[in-house]
HTML snippet that shows the backbone in 3Dmol.js (N, CA, C, O; Angstrom):
<script src="https://3Dmol.org/build/3Dmol-min.js"></script>
<div id="view" style="width:600px;height:400px;position:relative"></div>
<script>
const pdb = `
ATOM      1  N   MET A   1       0.882 -13.078 -11.624  1.00  0.00           N
ATOM      2  CA  MET A   1       1.656 -11.874 -11.511  1.00  0.00           C
ATOM      3  C   MET A   1       0.742 -10.661 -11.627  1.00  0.00           C
ATOM      4  O   MET A   1       0.867  -9.699 -10.869  1.00  0.00           O
ATOM      5  N   MET A   2      -0.173 -10.720 -12.580  1.00  0.00           N
ATOM      6  CA  MET A   2      -1.094  -9.591 -12.756  1.00  0.00           C
ATOM      7  C   MET A   2      -1.985  -9.420 -11.528  1.00  0.00           C
ATOM      8  O   MET A   2      -2.199  -8.298 -11.068  1.00  0.00           O
ATOM      9  N   SER A   3      -2.501 -10.514 -11.000  1.00  0.00           N
ATOM     10  CA  SER A   3      -3.386 -10.392  -9.839  1.00  0.00           C
ATOM     11  C   SER A   3      -2.607  -9.921  -8.609  1.00  0.00           C
ATOM     12  O   SER A   3      -3.150  -9.212  -7.762  1.00  0.00           O
ATOM     13  N   GLY A   4      -1.342 -10.313  -8.512  1.00  0.00           N
ATOM     14  CA  GLY A   4      -0.500  -9.815  -7.428  1.00  0.00           C
ATOM     15  C   GLY A   4      -0.308  -8.314  -7.508  1.00  0.00           C
ATOM     16  O   GLY A   4      -0.342  -7.614  -6.496  1.00  0.00           O
ATOM     17  N   TYR A   5      -0.106  -7.829  -8.725  1.00  0.00           N
ATOM     18  CA  TYR A   5       0.055  -6.388  -8.945  1.00  0.00           C
ATOM     19  C   TYR A   5      -1.229  -5.646  -8.579  1.00  0.00           C
ATOM     20  O   TYR A   5      -1.189  -4.597  -7.937  1.00  0.00           O
ATOM     21  N   VAL A   6      -2.357  -6.197  -8.990  1.00  0.00           N
ATOM     22  CA  VAL A   6      -3.644  -5.595  -8.659  1.00  0.00           C
ATOM     23  C   VAL A   6      -3.843  -5.585  -7.141  1.00  0.00           C
ATOM     24  O   VAL A   6      -4.258  -4.575  -6.572  1.00  0.00           O
ATOM     25  N   SER A   7      -3.548  -6.694  -6.499  1.00  0.00           N
ATOM     26  CA  SER A   7      -3.713  -6.783  -5.044  1.00  0.00           C
ATOM     27  C   SER A   7      -2.854  -5.760  -4.310  1.00  0.00           C
ATOM     28  O   SER A   7      -3.305  -5.127  -3.356  1.00  0.00           O
ATOM     29  N   GLU A   8      -1.630  -5.606  -4.759  1.00  0.00           N
ATOM     30  CA  GLU A   8      -0.760  -4.612  -4.120  1.00  0.00           C
ATOM     31  C   GLU A   8      -1.337  -3.208  -4.251  1.00  0.00           C
ATOM     32  O   GLU A   8      -1.247  -2.412  -3.317  1.00  0.00           O
ATOM     33  N   ASN A   9      -1.920  -2.904  -5.389  1.00  0.00           N
ATOM     34  CA  ASN A   9      -2.499  -1.573  -5.571  1.00  0.00           C
ATOM     35  C   ASN A   9      -3.760  -1.389  -4.741  1.00  0.00           C
ATOM     36  O   ASN A   9      -4.045  -0.277  -4.297  1.00  0.00           O
ATOM     37  N   VAL A  10      -4.514  -2.446  -4.523  1.00  0.00           N
ATOM     38  CA  VAL A  10      -5.658  -2.369  -3.618  1.00  0.00           C
ATOM     39  C   VAL A  10      -5.151  -2.097  -2.197  1.00  0.00           C
ATOM     40  O   VAL A  10      -5.736  -1.293  -1.471  1.00  0.00           O
ATOM     41  N   GLU A  11      -4.072  -2.761  -1.806  1.00  0.00           N
ATOM     42  CA  GLU A  11      -3.503  -2.534  -0.482  1.00  0.00           C
ATOM     43  C   GLU A  11      -2.993  -1.098  -0.347  1.00  0.00           C
ATOM     44  O   GLU A  11      -3.165  -0.476   0.702  1.00  0.00           O
ATOM     45  N   ILE A  12      -2.373  -0.573  -1.392  1.00  0.00           N
ATOM     46  CA  ILE A  12      -1.900   0.816  -1.372  1.00  0.00           C
ATOM     47  C   ILE A  12      -3.080   1.757  -1.147  1.00  0.00           C
ATOM     48  O   ILE A  12      -3.001   2.677  -0.333  1.00  0.00           O
ATOM     49  N   ALA A  13      -4.155   1.525  -1.860  1.00  0.00           N
ATOM     50  CA  ALA A  13      -5.351   2.355  -1.698  1.00  0.00           C
ATOM     51  C   ALA A  13      -5.923   2.213  -0.289  1.00  0.00           C
ATOM     52  O   ALA A  13      -6.338   3.202   0.316  1.00  0.00           O
ATOM     53  N   ALA A  14      -5.945   1.000   0.230  1.00  0.00           N
ATOM     54  CA  ALA A  14      -6.488   0.765   1.567  1.00  0.00           C
ATOM     55  C   ALA A  14      -5.657   1.469   2.636  1.00  0.00           C
ATOM     56  O   ALA A  14      -6.205   2.132   3.516  1.00  0.00           O
ATOM     57  N   TYR A  15      -4.337   1.326   2.558  1.00  0.00           N
ATOM     58  CA  TYR A  15      -3.491   1.992   3.553  1.00  0.00           C
ATOM     59  C   TYR A  15      -3.585   3.508   3.438  1.00  0.00           C
ATOM     60  O   TYR A  15      -3.548   4.206   4.451  1.00  0.00           O
ATOM     61  N   THR A  16      -3.706   4.018   2.233  1.00  0.00           N
ATOM     62  CA  THR A  16      -3.863   5.464   2.036  1.00  0.00           C
ATOM     63  C   THR A  16      -5.155   5.943   2.694  1.00  0.00           C
ATOM     64  O   THR A  16      -5.172   6.973   3.367  1.00  0.00           O
ATOM     65  N   ALA A  17      -6.233   5.193   2.494  1.00  0.00           N
ATOM     66  CA  ALA A  17      -7.515   5.546   3.109  1.00  0.00           C
ATOM     67  C   ALA A  17      -7.464   5.406   4.625  1.00  0.00           C
ATOM     68  O   ALA A  17      -8.016   6.233   5.351  1.00  0.00           O
ATOM     69  N   LEU A  18      -6.801   4.358   5.099  1.00  0.00           N
ATOM     70  CA  LEU A  18      -6.685   4.161   6.543  1.00  0.00           C
ATOM     71  C   LEU A  18      -5.892   5.289   7.200  1.00  0.00           C
ATOM     72  O   LEU A  18      -6.235   5.732   8.297  1.00  0.00           O
ATOM     73  N   ILE A  19      -4.850   5.749   6.543  1.00  0.00           N
ATOM     74  CA  ILE A  19      -4.060   6.861   7.080  1.00  0.00           C
ATOM     75  C   ILE A  19      -4.939   8.100   7.215  1.00  0.00           C
ATOM     76  O   ILE A  19      -4.933   8.762   8.252  1.00  0.00           O
ATOM     77  N   ALA A  20      -5.684   8.404   6.175  1.00  0.00           N
ATOM     78  CA  ALA A  20      -6.560   9.574   6.211  1.00  0.00           C
ATOM     79  C   ALA A  20      -7.627   9.426   7.295  1.00  0.00           C
ATOM     80  O   ALA A  20      -7.908  10.380   8.020  1.00  0.00           O
ATOM     81  N   ALA A  21      -8.216   8.253   7.408  1.00  0.00           N
ATOM     82  CA  ALA A  21      -9.254   8.029   8.418  1.00  0.00           C
ATOM     83  C   ALA A  21      -8.672   8.123   9.830  1.00  0.00           C
ATOM     84  O   ALA A  21      -9.280   8.716  10.721  1.00  0.00           O
ATOM     85  N   ALA A  22      -7.505   7.542  10.021  1.00  0.00           N
ATOM     86  CA  ALA A  22      -6.873   7.589  11.340  1.00  0.00           C
ATOM     87  C   ALA A  22      -6.519   9.023  11.724  1.00  0.00           C
ATOM     88  O   ALA A  22      -6.694   9.425  12.874  1.00  0.00           O
ATOM     89  N   GLN A  23      -6.029   9.779  10.769  1.00  0.00           N
ATOM     90  CA  GLN A  23      -5.707  11.177  11.052  1.00  0.00           C
ATOM     91  C   GLN A  23      -6.972  11.963  11.381  1.00  0.00           C
ATOM     92  O   GLN A  23      -6.974  12.776  12.305  1.00  0.00           O
ATOM     93  N   ALA A  24      -8.039  11.726  10.637  1.00  0.00           N
ATOM     94  CA  ALA A  24      -9.305  12.418  10.890  1.00  0.00           C
ATOM     95  C   ALA A  24      -9.884  12.046  12.253  1.00  0.00           C
ATOM     96  O   ALA A  24     -10.545  12.859  12.900  1.00  0.00           O
ATOM     97  N   ALA A  25      -9.631  10.816  12.680  1.00  0.00           N
ATOM     98  CA  ALA A  25     -10.152  10.337  13.962  1.00  0.00           C
ATOM     99  C   ALA A  25      -9.228  10.678  15.122  1.00  0.00           C
ATOM    100  O   ALA A  25      -9.549  10.406  16.279  1.00  0.00           O
ATOM    101  N   GLY A  26      -8.075  11.277  14.812  1.00  0.00           N
ATOM    102  CA  GLY A  26      -7.122  11.601  15.868  1.00  0.00           C
ATOM    103  C   GLY A  26      -6.435  10.376  16.442  1.00  0.00           C
ATOM    104  O   GLY A  26      -6.175  10.307  17.643  1.00  0.00           O
ATOM    105  N   ASP A  27      -6.141   9.415  15.587  1.00  0.00           N
ATOM    106  CA  ASP A  27      -5.495   8.159  15.999  1.00  0.00           C
ATOM    107  C   ASP A  27      -4.089   8.097  15.411  1.00  0.00           C
ATOM    108  O   ASP A  27      -3.880   7.472  14.371  1.00  0.00           O
ATOM    109  N   PRO A  28      -3.127   8.739  16.066  1.00  0.00           N
ATOM    110  CA  PRO A  28      -1.780   8.788  15.507  1.00  0.00           C
ATOM    111  C   PRO A  28      -1.066   7.432  15.461  1.00  0.00           C
ATOM    112  O   PRO A  28      -0.192   7.220  14.620  1.00  0.00           O
ATOM    113  N   GLU A  29      -1.432   6.521  16.357  1.00  0.00           N
ATOM    114  CA  GLU A  29      -0.780   5.207  16.362  1.00  0.00           C
ATOM    115  C   GLU A  29      -1.125   4.407  15.113  1.00  0.00           C
ATOM    116  O   GLU A  29      -0.248   3.819  14.481  1.00  0.00           O
ATOM    117  N   THR A  30      -2.392   4.389  14.764  1.00  0.00           N
ATOM    118  CA  THR A  30      -2.812   3.668  13.555  1.00  0.00           C
ATOM    119  C   THR A  30      -2.239   4.339  12.315  1.00  0.00           C
ATOM    120  O   THR A  30      -1.757   3.673  11.400  1.00  0.00           O
ATOM    121  N   SER A  31      -2.298   5.658  12.298  1.00  0.00           N
ATOM    122  CA  SER A  31      -1.740   6.400  11.163  1.00  0.00           C
ATOM    123  C   SER A  31      -0.267   6.080  10.977  1.00  0.00           C
ATOM    124  O   SER A  31       0.180   5.823   9.859  1.00  0.00           O
ATOM    125  N   ALA A  32       0.490   6.094  12.069  1.00  0.00           N
ATOM    126  CA  ALA A  32       1.930   5.821  11.997  1.00  0.00           C
ATOM    127  C   ALA A  32       2.202   4.396  11.528  1.00  0.00           C
ATOM    128  O   ALA A  32       3.116   4.167  10.735  1.00  0.00           O
ATOM    129  N   ALA A  33       1.413   3.440  12.013  1.00  0.00           N
ATOM    130  CA  ALA A  33       1.608   2.048  11.596  1.00  0.00           C
ATOM    131  C   ALA A  33       1.367   1.902  10.100  1.00  0.00           C
ATOM    132  O   ALA A  33       2.139   1.243   9.405  1.00  0.00           O
ATOM    133  N   CYS A  34       0.303   2.513   9.608  1.00  0.00           N
ATOM    134  CA  CYS A  34      -0.007   2.434   8.183  1.00  0.00           C
ATOM    135  C   CYS A  34       1.038   3.167   7.346  1.00  0.00           C
ATOM    136  O   CYS A  34       1.380   2.727   6.248  1.00  0.00           O
ATOM    137  N   GLU A  35       1.537   4.274   7.859  1.00  0.00           N
ATOM    138  CA  GLU A  35       2.576   5.022   7.146  1.00  0.00           C
ATOM    139  C   GLU A  35       3.877   4.231   7.055  1.00  0.00           C
ATOM    140  O   GLU A  35       4.643   4.404   6.107  1.00  0.00           O
ATOM    141  N   ARG A  36       4.133   3.366   8.034  1.00  0.00           N
ATOM    142  CA  ARG A  36       5.329   2.505   7.970  1.00  0.00           C
ATOM    143  C   ARG A  36       5.157   1.402   6.940  1.00  0.00           C
ATOM    144  O   ARG A  36       6.117   1.016   6.274  1.00  0.00           O
ATOM    145  N   ILE A  37       3.942   0.893   6.806  1.00  0.00           N
ATOM    146  CA  ILE A  37       3.670  -0.233   5.906  1.00  0.00           C
ATOM    147  C   ILE A  37       3.525   0.223   4.453  1.00  0.00           C
ATOM    148  O   ILE A  37       3.944  -0.487   3.539  1.00  0.00           O
ATOM    149  N   LEU A  38       2.942   1.391   4.235  1.00  0.00           N
ATOM    150  CA  LEU A  38       2.639   1.868   2.886  1.00  0.00           C
ATOM    151  C   LEU A  38       3.846   1.840   1.939  1.00  0.00           C
ATOM    152  O   LEU A  38       3.696   1.369   0.811  1.00  0.00           O
ATOM    153  N   PRO A  39       5.025   2.313   2.332  1.00  0.00           N
ATOM    154  CA  PRO A  39       6.160   2.264   1.398  1.00  0.00           C
ATOM    155  C   PRO A  39       6.540   0.842   0.969  1.00  0.00           C
ATOM    156  O   PRO A  39       7.023   0.631  -0.143  1.00  0.00           O
ATOM    157  N   GLN A  40       6.319  -0.125   1.858  1.00  0.00           N
ATOM    158  CA  GLN A  40       6.603  -1.520   1.500  1.00  0.00           C
ATOM    159  C   GLN A  40       5.658  -1.991   0.403  1.00  0.00           C
ATOM    160  O   GLN A  40       6.066  -2.690  -0.524  1.00  0.00           O
ATOM    161  N   GLU A  41       4.400  -1.606   0.516  1.00  0.00           N
ATOM    162  CA  GLU A  41       3.412  -1.992  -0.494  1.00  0.00           C
ATOM    163  C   GLU A  41       3.707  -1.316  -1.833  1.00  0.00           C
ATOM    164  O   GLU A  41       3.574  -1.933  -2.890  1.00  0.00           O
ATOM    165  N   ILE A  42       4.106  -0.057  -1.782  1.00  0.00           N
ATOM    166  CA  ILE A  42       4.467   0.667  -3.001  1.00  0.00           C
ATOM    167  C   ILE A  42       5.677   0.017  -3.661  1.00  0.00           C
ATOM    168  O   ILE A  42       5.713  -0.140  -4.881  1.00  0.00           O
ATOM    169  N   ALA A  43       6.669  -0.361  -2.853  1.00  0.00           N
ATOM    170  CA  ALA A  43       7.869  -1.002  -3.394  1.00  0.00           C
ATOM    171  C   ALA A  43       7.535  -2.346  -4.035  1.00  0.00           C
ATOM    172  O   ALA A  43       8.067  -2.675  -5.095  1.00  0.00           O
ATOM    173  N   MET A  44       6.658  -3.122  -3.401  1.00  0.00           N
ATOM    174  CA  MET A  44       6.293  -4.423  -3.971  1.00  0.00           C
ATOM    175  C   MET A  44       5.522  -4.242  -5.273  1.00  0.00           C
ATOM    176  O   MET A  44       5.744  -4.983  -6.230  1.00  0.00           O
ATOM    177  N   ALA A  45       4.619  -3.265  -5.320  1.00  0.00           N
ATOM    178  CA  ALA A  45       3.875  -3.010  -6.558  1.00  0.00           C
ATOM    179  C   ALA A  45       4.831  -2.629  -7.680  1.00  0.00           C
ATOM    180  O   ALA A  45       4.664  -3.065  -8.819  1.00  0.00           O
ATOM    181  N   LYS A  46       5.830  -1.818  -7.360  1.00  0.00           N
ATOM    182  CA  LYS A  46       6.820  -1.427  -8.367  1.00  0.00           C
ATOM    183  C   LYS A  46       7.612  -2.643  -8.833  1.00  0.00           C
ATOM    184  O   LYS A  46       7.846  -2.810 -10.030  1.00  0.00           O
ATOM    185  N   TRP A  47       8.023  -3.489  -7.900  1.00  0.00           N
ATOM    186  CA  TRP A  47       8.792  -4.684  -8.255  1.00  0.00           C
ATOM    187  C   TRP A  47       7.963  -5.580  -9.180  1.00  0.00           C
ATOM    188  O   TRP A  47       8.461  -6.071 -10.194  1.00  0.00           O
ATOM    189  N   LEU A  48       6.698  -5.785  -8.819  1.00  0.00           N
ATOM    190  CA  LEU A  48       5.842  -6.621  -9.660  1.00  0.00           C
ATOM    191  C   LEU A  48       5.670  -6.026 -11.047  1.00  0.00           C
ATOM    192  O   LEU A  48       5.727  -6.745 -12.044  1.00  0.00           O
ATOM    193  N   LEU A  49       5.461  -4.725 -11.118  1.00  0.00           N
ATOM    194  CA  LEU A  49       5.293  -4.070 -12.415  1.00  0.00           C
ATOM    195  C   LEU A  49       6.577  -4.184 -13.242  1.00  0.00           C
ATOM    196  O   LEU A  49       6.524  -4.438 -14.445  1.00  0.00           O
ATOM    197  N   ASP A  50       7.730  -3.995 -12.592  1.00  0.00           N
ATOM    198  CA  ASP A  50       9.012  -4.093 -13.309  1.00  0.00           C
ATOM    199  C   ASP A  50       9.266  -5.487 -13.842  1.00  0.00           C
ATOM    200  O   ASP A  50       9.901  -5.644 -14.885  1.00  0.00           O
ATOM    201  N   HIS A  51       8.774  -6.517 -13.135  1.00  0.00           N
ATOM    202  CA  HIS A  51       9.032  -7.899 -13.541  1.00  0.00           C
ATOM    203  C   HIS A  51       7.895  -8.523 -14.329  1.00  0.00           C
ATOM    204  O   HIS A  51       8.022  -9.645 -14.819  1.00  0.00           O
ATOM    205  N   LEU A  52       6.805  -7.819 -14.454  1.00  0.00           N
ATOM    206  CA  LEU A  52       5.648  -8.341 -15.179  1.00  0.00           C
ATOM    207  C   LEU A  52       5.983  -8.702 -16.631  1.00  0.00           C
ATOM    208  O   LEU A  52       5.563  -9.764 -17.090  1.00  0.00           O
ATOM    209  N   PRO A  53       6.713  -7.877 -17.365  1.00  0.00           N
ATOM    210  CA  PRO A  53       7.008  -8.244 -18.755  1.00  0.00           C
ATOM    211  C   PRO A  53       7.803  -9.552 -18.898  1.00  0.00           C
ATOM    212  O   PRO A  53       7.662 -10.261 -19.894  1.00  0.00           O
ATOM    213  N   ASP A  54       8.627  -9.863 -17.908  1.00  0.00           N
ATOM    214  CA  ASP A  54       9.449 -11.076 -17.980  1.00  0.00           C
ATOM    215  C   ASP A  54       8.640 -12.340 -17.737  1.00  0.00           C
ATOM    216  O   ASP A  54       9.086 -13.441 -18.061  1.00  0.00           O
ATOM    217  N   THR A  55       7.464 -12.184 -17.171  1.00  0.00           N
ATOM    218  CA  THR A  55       6.658 -13.377 -16.874  1.00  0.00           C
ATOM    219  C   THR A  55       5.617 -13.550 -17.951  1.00  0.00           C
ATOM    220  O   THR A  55       4.828 -14.494 -17.900  1.00  0.00           O
TER     221      THR A  55
END
`;
const viewer = $3Dmol.createViewer("view");
viewer.addModel(pdb, "pdb");
viewer.setStyle({}, {cartoon: {color: "spectrum"}});
viewer.zoomTo();
viewer.render();
</script>
């Protein structure tokens, strides 16, 4: 559970960096794709954190 939470936060950081890089490179398609995925990663990290005490 802990490693899953850590992994989700690494993914959040990666998508955040990818969005910034895509915007800087003028790549709106990649930016938009990452912006669609990022909220899912944030939601999963929150779910894992909320359920971590129970495990």
